Each structure stands twice: as C-alpha cells, then as structure tokens.
N, C-alpha and C positions, 0 to 999 in steps of 0.2 A: 144331274149329280145325285148319287144315292145318299139317303139319310142313314148314316151309320152311327149307332150309339155304342161307343166303346165300352160302356158299363155292362152291356148285354153280351159281349164277346167272351167266350170261354176257350181256353187252350189247355190240353192235357196230354200226357204220354201214357200209352198202353204198354204192358209188358212186351219186351222185344224191341222197343224203341219207336214204334209207330206213333206219330204225333197227330192229334185230332184238334181241329178248331171248329167251333160252332157258334151260332148267334143268329141275329136277324138284322135286316136292313129294309129301308123303304125303296121300292123299285120305281124309278121314273124314266129310266133309259134302257136301251137294249143291251148295253155293255156297261158293267160297273166294276170298280176296283176296290177290294177290301184289304185294309192293312193286315199284315200277317207276320209271324216269326218263322214260318216254314221256309226252308230253302229249296225244297224239291216237292212238287205236287204229284201225288199218285192219282187223286180223283176228288170229286166233290159234287154234291147235288143240292138243289134247293127247291122248295115248293111254297107257293103262296096260297091265298084264299081260292078255294075251288070255284067260286062264282066268277073270279077274275080270270081263271084259266092260266095262271102264271107259273112257269117252271123255269129252272135254270140249271146250268152245269158249269163247273169250274174247268177252265181250259188250260191255264198256265200260271206260273209265277212271273210277275213282271218287275220292273225296276221299282224300288221303294223299300222293301219288297211288298208287293200286293198280289192278291189272288184275283185273276181276271175271271169274272162270271159273265157268261152269255145268257141273256134272259129272253124268253119268248112270252108274248102277251102284251097287250097295249093298255092295261089298266094300272093306275098307281095302286100299289098294295104293299103289304109287308111280306117279305120273303124270309123264311127260316132256312138256314143252310147248315151243312156240315162238309168239311173238307179234311182230307187226310194226306199225310206225307211225312217228311222228316226235315 
C-alpha cells in the first residue's frame, strides 16, 4: 500500500484547460493508485531518490477515480510525481 499524504497533493488548471496534479507518496509496491479528480489521463511521471533507482509512470485512470502508477525499483522510498489530463 502506498503512503499518500493528501496534504501534499496539489491540483491546478493551466490556460487552455489542461489540469495538472502533483505530489509525493511512499513507494512500497510495484503498482500504486493515487486519488485524483482527473477524468482522463494524458500522461504522468514520477521519480524517487537516485540511490534507490525508483522511477514510475502513470498508465491510466481507474475506478475511484485513481491514477494507476507503475513503479520500478525495489527500495521503499518517496516518489515525487506529476500527472496531467482533464
């Protein structure tokens, strides 16, 4: 289960309507789900501590709705992420 601190999540809208969500979470699994208000995902990326070699990418919006992040690396670490969509 990912450790998600909702106080650290930020959501905003850019001119033209593109919505951005950013924040951080603690990685302990290969796939995690982050609560979101986005209804369609265009992309997303995350990176953790360089010594842990953790990276991630957002692959879809799932039920909830949540952003599905696929994470590579086997060390528990904090991952900073950004996702964009509408």
